[in-house]
N, C-alpha and C positions, 0 to 999 in steps of 0.2 A: 088645796093644802090641807093635810090631815091635822087633827088636834095636836098630835105630837109635834109635827112640823111647825104649827102655829106657836106652840109653847116655846119651842127652840128659838124661833124668831124673836119672841118677846124677851127671852133670856139674853140673847145676843144684843138686843137693843139696850137693855139695862146695863150690861157690861160696857158697851161702847159709850153710853151716856156718862157713866162714872169715869171712864178713861178720858173722855173729852173734857169733862168738868175739871179734872185734876190737871191735865196738861195745859189747858187754856188758862187756868188760874195761875199756874206757875210761870207762865210766860208774860203775865201782865207787867207793865212798866209804870213807874210813877211819873205823873205829869200834872201840870196845873190845869184848871178848867179851861183857861184860854187856849192852852196848847191842844187840849183834847178837842175843843170846838173847832179850831183851825184844821186839825188833822181830819176830823170827820167831814168837814166841808170839802176838803181836798179829795178825800177818798170817794165822795159821792158824785164827783164830776164824772160823766160817762167816759171821757178820754182817759181817766185814771182807774178804770174798772180792774185792770190787772193788779194794781196796787191794792185795791179793795179786796180782791180775792186772796191775794197773798197774805194780807194782814189777818184775815179771819179764818181762812181755810188752807192756805198754801204751805209751801215747804218751810217757810220761816215763822209759821204761826205756832209751832210746837205740836201740831197735830199730824196725824198720819194719813191725811187725805191726798197728799201729793208727794211725789218723790222728785219733782223738778219744777222750776219756774214755769208759769204758763207761757203759751206760744202767742205769736202775733195774730194767728187766725182766731184765737179765742177772743181777742179784742175786736178785730175787724167785724166778726160776725155779730158780736154784742152791740157794737155801735149801730149796725143796721137795725137791730131789734129796738134799741132805745129810741132812735130818731124816727122810726116809722111805727105808729101805734096800731096799724092794721096789717103789719107784715105777716106773711106766711112763708116762713123760712125752713127749707130743708137742709139739715146739717148732715151731709153725706161725708162723714168723717171716718177715717180708717179705724179699725178695732184697736182700742188702746189710746184714743185721742181725747179722753176725759169728756165725752159727750154728756153723760148723765150728771156729773157733779157740777158742771158749768150750767147746763140747762135747767136743772131742778133745784139747785141750791144757790150758786153764785149769781146767776141772772135774776132769779126770783127775789133774793134778799136785796140786791141792789135796786131793782125796780120798786120794791116795797118801800124802802127807806127814801126813795125819791117821789113817793106818793103817786106812783104809776101802776100800782097793783093793789086791788082790793079783794079780788076773788080769783085765786089761783087754782088751776085744775091740772092734775098730773094723771096721764092716761098710760096704763101699762097694757101688755098683751092680755093679761087676765086680771081679775079683781085683786087676787093675791099679789101679783106682780106690782100692780099699782100701789097697793098699801106699802110694800117694801120700799118703793121709790119715794113715797111720801115720808117714810120714816127717816130717810137721810136728811130731809129738811127739818123735821121736828127735832132731831138730835141736836142740831146747832141752835135752833131758836130756844130750846129748853135748857141746853147744857153748856153752850160755848160762852165762857166767862168773858172773853174779849168782846163778843157781840153784845152780851147783856150789859157790860160796862158802858158801852157807847150808846145803846138804844133802849136800855131798860129791860125789865122782866117781860117775857113775851107770852107765855102760855096762859090762856084763860080757861078754856074747857075743850073737851074732846081729845081724841087720840088717833094716831095713824092706824092703830089696830082696828078702829071702827071706820076707818076710811075718811075721816074729816076732823078738823080741829079749828079753833078760832083763837086769835091772839088778842092781847089787851088793847091794842090799837084798832080793834075791830076789822082785822084782815082775816078772811076765811079761806081755808085750803081744803081741797077735796081730792080724793083719788077715785079713779074708775078703771074698770077693765074694758077692753074693746068689746067684750061680750055682754056689757051692761048697757041699759038705755041712756041716751044723752039728752033727750028732750026735757024741757021744763026746768032746766038748772037755774036755781035762784037762791040767794041768801038775803032775805029782806028785800031791799031795793036794788041789790047788786046782782048782776048777771056775771058770768065769767069774763074777765078782761085779760086773762093769760091762760094759755094751754100748752103744756109740754106733752108731746106724743112720743114716748120713749121706747125704742126698740120693738116696734109693733110688727115689723116684717117677719114673715115665716115662709121659708122656701116651700115647705110641703103644702101649706094652706094656699099659697099663690097658684098652685096647680088647679085649685078649685075655683073656676072662673066665677061662678055665681056667688060664692062666699066672698071673694075678693071685691066684686062689684058692690055687694051689700056693705062691706066694711068701708069702702071708699065713700059710699053714699052717706054712711053715718058720720064720717069725719068732715065731709064737705057740705052735707046737707043738714043733718041733725045738729052737729057741733058747730058748723060754720054759721048757722043762723041763731045760735044760742048766746052770742056774745053781747057785751055791753055796747051801747051806742057810741060812747065817746072813744073807745079803744078796745081792741081785741087782738093781742099779739099771739101768734101761733108758731110753735117751733116743733118740727118733726126731726127728732134726732135718731138717725138710723143709717148705717152705711148701706150702700147700694149693692145688695146681695142677690137679687133675682129680678128678672124682667117681667113686666106685665103684672106686678104685684101692687101692693098698697102705695109704694113710693111713686111708681109710674102713674098709677091711677089718680093719685092726689095732684101730681104735677100736671097731668092732662086736663083735669077739671079746672085748674086755675091758670092754665097757660096764657089766657088773655088778660089776666089780672096784673095790674102794675105793681101789686104788692107781693107777688110771688118772687122769692129769691132762692136759688139753688146754690148752696155753698159747698163745694166739693174739695176735700183735702185728702190726698193719698199719703201713705206712709213715707214715700220718698219719690224722687224723680227716676228717670231711666238710668241715671248714673249712680243711683243709691244715695244721693244727697238728701238728708232727712228734711221733712216739712216741719218737724218739731225738733229743731237742733238743740234746744235746751234740755231735751230728754234723751234723744237718740243720737248715736254716732253713726257715721257711714258704715263702719264695720258691724254695728249691731243691726242695722237695716239689712245688710247682706246676709247676716246669720239668720234673721227672722224669715227672710224670703227663702233661703236655701233649706231651712229646717221645716218648711211647710210644703205640702204638695201643691202643684201648679194651680189647680182650679180653686182650691181653698184660699190660697194667697191672693189670687186675682180678685176674688170676691171680698175678702176681709181687709186686705191691705191696699187695694187699688181701685175699689169701687167699680170693678169690671165683672158683672154678673155672668160669667161664662159657666156653662154646664159641661160636665164630662160627657163627651159623645159616647153613645152606646155602640155604634159601629164605626163612625167617622169621628175622629178626635179633634178637639178644638185647635190643638197645636198643629194639625195638618192643614189648617186653613191659611193660605198664603195670599198676600196682596202684592201687586207689582205695578210700578208706574209705567204707563204706556205713553210713548212719544206721540203727540197729537198728529204729527205728520207721517207716522208710520204707514207704509203700504202693506196690508195683510194679504198673504198669498192665498189663504183659504178661509172663507167666512161661512158659517152655517148657523141657521136660526131654527128654533123649534118652539112650538106653542102647545101647551096642554090646557084646554078650556073645560068649562063645566056648564051645566044647564042653567043654573040659577046663581044670582049674586049672593044668595045666602048659603050656597053649597060650598064646594071645594074652591080652592084658590085658582084664579087664572094665572098661569105662570108662563113665562117666555124668557128667552135669552138669545144673545148674539155671541157666538164663540169663535175666536180665531184659532185655527189649527196651523201650527208652523213648526216644522222640524220635530214632529211627533208630540208636541206639547199643546195643551188646550189652555187658552187664556180668555176668561169671560169678560167681555167688553161692556155688555149691557144686560140688565136683569129686570124682570117684571114679576112681582109676586104679591097679588092683591086679591081681596074679595070684592069684586066689582062686576059690572055688567060686561058682557062679551064685547060690545062695540068699543069700550074703553081699551081693552087689550088689543083688539084688531087695529084700531087707529094708531096705537103705540107701535105696532109692527111697521106701519107705513112711515111713521116718523123716523124710525131707525133706518128703514130702507132708503128714504130720501137722503138722510144724513150721510150714509156711506156711498150712495150713488154720486153725490156731489163731489166726493173725493176720488171718483173714478173706480170704485170697488162695488162688486155685486155680491149679494148674499143668496146662498142656496137655502130656501126656506121650506119647512114642513109644519104640519099641524096634526095632532093625534085625533083620529076619528075612525070609528067603526063604520060599516056601511050605513047603518041607520043614523049615526051621528052626522055623517057627511050630508045627508039630506037636510038636516037642521042647520049645520054650520055654513055650508057652501053659499046659500043665499046671503047670509050675513057678511061673508067675506067679499062677495061681489059688490054689495052695497058699500062696504068700507073702501074697497078698491076704487069704486067710482067717485066717492066723496073725496078721496085723497088724490084723485087724478093720477092713479097708478096704472100699470099695464098688466099686472098679473096677480094671482093669489098664491099662497103657499100650497105645496103638494100635500094631499091627504095621505096619511100613513098610520097604520096601526100594527104594532108588533104583537105577535102572539106569545103565549107563555106567561108565567107568573112575573108580574111587574117587580115585586120586591126581590125576587131572585136575580133579575137582570140588574137592578140598581145595586144590589149588594156585590154581585160579581164584577161589575164594571167600575163603579165609583169608589168603593172601599180601597181597592189597590191603587186606583188613579190618584186619590187624595194622599194615601200613605206614601207613595213614591214621589210626590211632588210634581206630578205630571199635569196638574191643573192649578191655575192661579186666577185671581180676580183683579180687575183693574182697581187701582188705588182710589179712584174717584168714587167707587161704589161704597167705600167704607163709611159706616154710620148713616147711610141712607135708609129710609123706612123699608124699602123693598129688600135691601141686602140684610138688614137686621132680622126681618121675618124669615128670609131664606136661611140664615145661619141657625135660627131657632129650629127650623124644620130639618135641616141637615143633621144637626147634632142630636135631635130626638129620634132619628130614623133607626129602626131595627126591623127585621122581618116580622110581618104581622102587626106592625105598629098602627095605632089609630090616629097619630098626628098627621097633619097634611104632608103629602109626599109629592105634590105636583111639580115643585121646582126640582126635586131630585130626578123625577122622570124626564124632565126637560134636559137637564145636564147629562144624564145617562145617554139619551138619544143623540145629543150633539156630539159627545165623545165617541160613541160607537159608530155613528154615521161618518164622523170626521175621519176616523181611522180608514174606513172603506174608500171615502172620496179622495182624501189627500195623502194617505200613507204617512211615511216618516223618512227621516234622513239618517244614513249610517255614517255621517262624516265624523271626523275626529272630535268635534266639539262636544259630542255626546259624552265622551269620556267614560264609556262603559256603563252609564246610568240606564235604567230601563226606559224604553221608548214604546210608543204606540204604533200600531199599524202592521201592514204586511211586510215581511222581510224581502229585501231585494236579492234576487238569486242569480244576477248576471255573472258575478265573479265566480260563484260556486259552479254554475253551469259550464263556464269556460274551463275551469280546472278539470272537470270531469271529462270534457271533450278532449282535452290535452292528454289525459291518461289513456283514453281509448285509442288515440292515434299512435301513442308510443307502444301500446300493446300490439 
């Protein structure tokens, strides 16, 4: 933040402070001390949090912080926070769900007046961002006459502009940026007992794996161990906009903790019924979605961090339910292995080819040891053999790789009491050219689908990341794409396709049947 920008922020704060003071004062109502005491006691009950928020900050307070009553999810999420002093709550709420004002002002002040908060920490993406978030809280503690009437003058010393301040009841508030150190946080005898991590996720930074690991470690290690012994509530307010970023890393680190709570709220359901119906109508939800490009809307409105495919588009990915009793006419399997568990992904798939269409039934996409992948091959083989179906199987190997892989395949075959190993095969030519030529059109024309049971599995999620990141010359993993390309291309050769009417003129895969054409030519020759 430049000096000019900083001065602008201070000027804006002063204007907002004056405005809040005027509006909140004008909205004060006369009441006896007994009435005031009873009202405050009522508002401080956790189940009445929405009334508390509305009285001091909401649409009926005379202030401009809200344009609609709060939603039910604002209450349910806060009740979790209030009753669990060690909660680690991720608020994956859609853009426009009032994450910041509830997390940094409403929740903070309600906890404070219930003697549940003595050292509040607000963390922004940068130190400047953190200070601006802290300013929202100070605005009301310093200028909100409704709040001051009920809880007295608040400010003692310090300022949001310096990144910290203390109130007259000895509550300390501090802001930090994700780029600042978190160790050794203390104010007298108090360590942080509340932390709001607001809008920390960054799609560009998430692509930097080392930086993301470092940031997650700061939040779970440096910050996680910096809290007060009696309580340390942590809220991460950020909609889910990117995979393998801070949100995923934080959840992964705490996945075994009983205190982790992931609270997801989308803009609306699939029928456009709003989650916050006090603020949005169904028609407004439709307008918001239709006025935004697909990928942005999925990320910002529906917590679905899809990326726009560089060659293969996300909207081309189709899932289809498979009848468990279905007999598949043609099954093909292909494996792409690597030399080390730290190298490329081991990838494999079982694909059904039927009437010219490829349907992926099983998928494997992991950084693991070769025996794990090979054993999975025989698990699939046994599964389909028990249904009376056989799989034609291949694995990618040059002549030198075959020498390495074949002994491992023979060991896996013996250990799984099987009778054969996949056929070694290695296609010449540029792998990316083949993938691009075969898979791009196959996905675009809807000639490949995935079994619905694969959706949201770790292997499928990784496969989608790699598929959508693919482009010629890309450095992202392409092993699963090689597997699918091989299955589709070999499936065309082995199983052909059908020219029956049910294709309805849609593109199909395979060799064209020439019987009817040959007969018509012979007929013309005879007539001649």
